[in-house]
C-alpha positions in Angstrom: 163.9 31.2 4.1 161.8 28.5 5.7 159.5 29.4 8.6 159.3 27.1 11.6 155.9 28.5 12.5 152.6 27.1 11.2 150.3 29.5 9.5 146.6 29.7 10.2 144.0 31.2 7.9 140.6 31.2 9.5 137.7 31.9 7.2 134.3 33.5 8.0 131.6 31.5 9.7 129.6 29.3 7.3 126.5 30.0 9.4 126.4 33.7 8.4 129.4 36.0 8.1 127.4 39.1 9.0 126.6 37.6 12.4 130.3 37.3 13.4 129.8 34.0 15.0 132.8 32.1 16.3 131.6 28.7 15.4 131.7 26.5 12.4 134.9 28.2 11.1 136.6 26.5 8.2 140.3 27.0 8.9 143.4 26.2 6.8 146.6 25.5 8.7 149.7 25.1 6.6 153.3 24.5 7.6 154.6 21.8 10.0 155.6 24.3 12.8 159.1 22.9 13.1 157.8 19.3 12.7 155.3 19.7 15.5 152.2 19.1 13.4 151.2 16.4 10.9 150.0 17.7 7.6 147.8 16.4 4.8 144.6 15.8 6.8 141.3 17.1 7.6 140.4 17.5 11.3 136.8 18.2 12.3 136.3 19.5 15.8 133.0 19.6 17.6 131.0 22.7 16.7 131.2 24.2 20.2 135.0 23.9 20.3 136.6 27.4 20.8 139.0 28.5 18.1 141.3 29.5 21.0 141.8 25.7 21.7 143.7 25.5 18.4 145.8 28.6 19.3 146.5 27.1 22.8 147.6 23.8 21.3 149.9 25.5 18.8 151.5 27.7 21.4 152.1 24.6 23.6 153.8 22.7 20.8 156.1 25.7 20.1 157.2 26.0 23.7 154.8 28.6 25.1 152.9 26.7 27.9 149.8 28.4 29.2 146.8 27.1 31.1 144.3 28.9 29.0 144.1 31.5 26.2 141.1 33.6 25.4 138.0 31.5 25.7 139.9 28.1 25.4 138.6 25.2 27.5 141.4 22.7 26.6 143.8 21.6 23.9 142.6 20.6 20.4 143.3 16.9 19.8 144.2 15.4 16.4 147.2 17.6 15.6 149.8 14.9 16.7 152.6 13.8 14.4 151.8 10.2 14.5 
């Protein structure tokens, strides 16, 4: 069975896992999310970009439109198909 949802695997902060910081988080995203996301690339967001921006963008692409989610301050750019 193929999943239409992308899967996200956030890793611990590179600046100190014991500090539980929500910045500088290497994240692996796999799956095309029903052809909503282009794969095979590395995207580097600004250090201060909230992780919730990724989640907000993913929800928007899958039909769940929200103005904000958690501490998001906008959508994450660079996930476009083309």
